[in-house]
C-alpha positions, 0 to 999 in steps of 0.5 A, spaced: 902 623 075 900 617 079 897 611 075 895 608 082 888 605 081 884 610 086 878 607 088 874 613 090 876 616 083 873 609 080 867 609 084 865 617 082 867 615 074 862 609 075 857 613 078 857 618 073 859 615 067 852 614 064 852 621 063 857 621 058 856 620 050 857 613 047 863 616 043 868 612 039 866 605 043 870 602 038 875 604 033 872 608 027 872 606 020 878 609 017 877 614 011 882 618 006 882 624 011 883 620 017 889 616 014 892 623 013 891 624 021 895 618 022 901 620 018 901 627 022 908 625 025 911 624 019 914 631 018 918 630 025 925 629 024 927 622 023 932 622 029 927 624 034 926 620 040 919 616 038 918 613 045 913 608 048 912 606 056 912 598 056 912 597 063 906 593 064 907 588 058 910 582 062 905 583 068 899 583 063 902 577 058 903 573 065 896 574 066 893 572 059 893 578 055 896 578 048 898 584 043 896 584 035 898 588 029 893 592 025 891 586 021 889 582 027 895 577 027 898 576 034 905 578 035 910 580 040 908 587 042 916 590 041 915 588 034 909 592 033 912 598 036 918 597 032 914 596 025 910 603 027 917 607 028 918 607 036 925 607 037 925 608 044 922 604 050 921 606 057 921 601 063 920 603 070 923 599 076 921 599 083 925 597 089 921 592 092 915 591 088 913 585 093 911 590 098 905 593 094 899 589 090 900 595 084 899 593 077 906 591 073 910 588 079 916 592 076 921 588 079 928 587 077 927 580 074 921 583 069 925 589 067 931 584 065 926 580 061 923 586 057 930 589 056 932 583 053 926 584 048 927 591 047 934 590 045 933 584 041 928 589 036 934 594 036 930 599 040 933 604 045 932 603 052 930 608 058 930 606 065 926 609 070 928 609 077 922 610 082 926 610 088 920 607 092 917 600 093 911 603 089 909 609 084 913 615 085 910 622 083 909 629 085 904 628 090 908 622 093 915 620 094 916 614 099 922 611 100 923 604 099 921 600 106 929 597 106 931 604 107 927 607 113 932 606 118 937 611 114 938 616 119 942 621 116 943 624 109 950 620 108 946 614 109 941 615 105 945 617 099 949 611 100 943 607 099 941 610 093 948 610 090 949 602 091 942 600 089 942 604 083 949 601 081 946 594 083 941 595 078 945 597 072 950 592 074 945 586 073 942 589 067 950 590 064 951 583 066 945 580 062 947 585 056 941 589 056 944 596 059 939 602 059 941 607 054 939 612 059 936 613 066 931 617 070 934 619 076 927 619 079 920 619 077 917 626 077 921 629 082 918 636 083 918 635 090 924 631 091 925 623 092 925 619 098 922 625 102 918 621 106 918 614 110 915 608 106 909 609 109 908 616 108 910 619 115 915 624 115 922 623 114 927 626 119 932 628 113 929 633 109 929 632 102 925 637 098 925 642 093 919 645 096 918 651 100 925 653 098 928 649 104 936 650 103 937 644 107 932 640 103 935 643 097 942 641 099 940 634 101 936 633 094 942 635 090 946 630 094 941 624 093 941 626 085 949 626 085 949 619 089 945 616 083 948 620 077 955 618 080 953 610 080 951 611 073 958 614 071 961 608 075 958 602 071 958 606 064 959 613 063 956 612 056 949 611 059 945 618 059 942 621 065 935 625 065 932 629 071 924 628 070 919 633 073 911 633 071 909 640 068 905 644 073 900 650 073 901 653 079 897 660 080 897 660 073 905 660 073 908 654 069 915 656 068 919 650 072 926 654 072 925 655 079 926 648 080 933 648 077 935 654 080 934 651 087 937 645 086 945 645 086 946 639 081 948 639 074 951 632 072 946 630 067 944 631 060 937 631 059 930 634 062 924 630 061 917 633 063 910 629 063 905 633 060 897 631 060 892 635 057 887 632 062 891 634 068 893 641 070 899 642 066 898 648 063 896 649 055 900 646 050 903 653 048 906 653 055 909 646 054 912 649 048 915 655 052 917 651 058 921 646 054 924 652 050 926 656 056 929 650 060 933 648 053 936 655 053 937 656 060 940 650 062 943 647 056 940 640 056 936 636 051 929 637 053 923 632 051 916 630 054 917 623 057 909 622 059 903 624 055 897 620 053 889 621 050 883 616 050 881 613 044 874 612 047 870 615 053 866 608 054 867 604 060 872 599 057 875 592 058 872 586 062 875 588 069 869 592 072 874 599 073 871 605 070 876 610 066 881 615 069 879 620 063 872 621 061 868 626 059 869 631 064 877 631 063 875 632 055 872 639 058 878 640 061 882 639 055 879 644 051 883 650 055 889 646 055 890 643 047 891 650 045 897 653 041 896 658 035 903 655 032 901 648 032 898 645 025 896 639 028 891 642 033 887 644 027 885 636 026 882 636 033 875 634 033 871 637 039 864 635 041 859 637 047 858 634 054 852 637 058 852 643 054 860 644 054 865 644 049 869 637 050 875 634 046 872 628 043 875 621 045 877 617 038 882 614 035 883 620 030 883 625 036 888 620 040 893 621 033 892 628 033 894 629 041 900 625 040 902 629 033 901 635 037 905 634 043 911 631 038 910 638 034 910 642 040 916 639 043 920 639 036 918 646 035 921 648 042 928 644 040 926 638 044 929 631 042 923 626 043 916 624 046 914 618 050 907 615 050 905 613 057 900 607 058 900 605 051 901 598 053 896 598 059 890 593 056 886 589 059 887 581 060 882 577 057 880 574 063 879 581 067 884 579 072 888 585 072 884 591 074 886 598 071 883 605 069 887 606 063 886 601 058 881 607 054 888 610 053 892 605 050 894 604 043 891 598 042 883 596 043 880 592 048 882 586 044 889 588 044 889 590 037 894 595 035 890 602 033 891 606 027 893 612 032 900 608 033 902 610 026 903 617 028 910 614 030 912 613 023 918 618 021 
């Protein structure tokens, strides 16, 4: 899932936003039944990974943003997370973030600062290597520009190995080593598949089209990354991360793992968003169960989210990535007859069509439903993506995700975060 703020999407949303209902512009007043909704996650086992991606925190704070607890008191965001039951925090890292102007600037220095805060609050730390200077996702996997001159798979694998080891040694030297690393981000097509400008690479590194040479080269890069982790600290666990996908009605991801000859990792992580073409919630549950039994790995959802409002949010002038049309799409995806949390889901109407409402309560229900589906499949955890991505007070940092944060427009923690409580 790419979080790059695409101007075309923003412009289209802005042009159409006046059609959207004015739903949940502010968090609604809590009732007794709503309180029950916010505690839906309590039935999930206490050792379940209750994760939160906090990759943008340091960048936003640098630009004036602040976080507040539910009573309105300013607090360290990691203290807020810890007090709400979050036990894992995920951070992404880019190779050379100075090569782009994307929000987050996820360089090593920021990563170290945030990792220290995570550790100081007693939470586990997941490091997400993008192996790129910018966002890596199923649609694009561009090499770092510093690696463009690598002309053989051996050279490229050496770059991957040495960089992975360099980052982990730097974190280890400051006593904030990750407990787990992702060997790439949403690598359905592989990683480092193109040059840094998106132009074709002479080295095939792809899982698509069942290209034998590309499959073999991708396995070589994954092996190089995994070996580097083992060399620094064999206790750090490793994850392969794919995005869920519905391709011609087929959501099973076993084709990928059958195709790539690589087994030196412990976890399979999936992204699943109800507003993307990722199949139904029942598909996710089935996929997780099949991957766990078929490949004998731990499985989890490492990215998911839902908005608490459809209204234009924040002071940055950007329209939301998810609004009413995505709520219509979600009706056919938030489906699982075995999922008890879904019975609490509120449905409204938009242009005569059923639409999953954007509300604080529905945000809690969706998170609880994904947790329940994952746990039913034998999965070990769920991470919420973009929960930190609020607007800074001055509106200096533009983004189209703040309506999906677990904080309101003023940075105040929403009751939906209580779902993390065991």
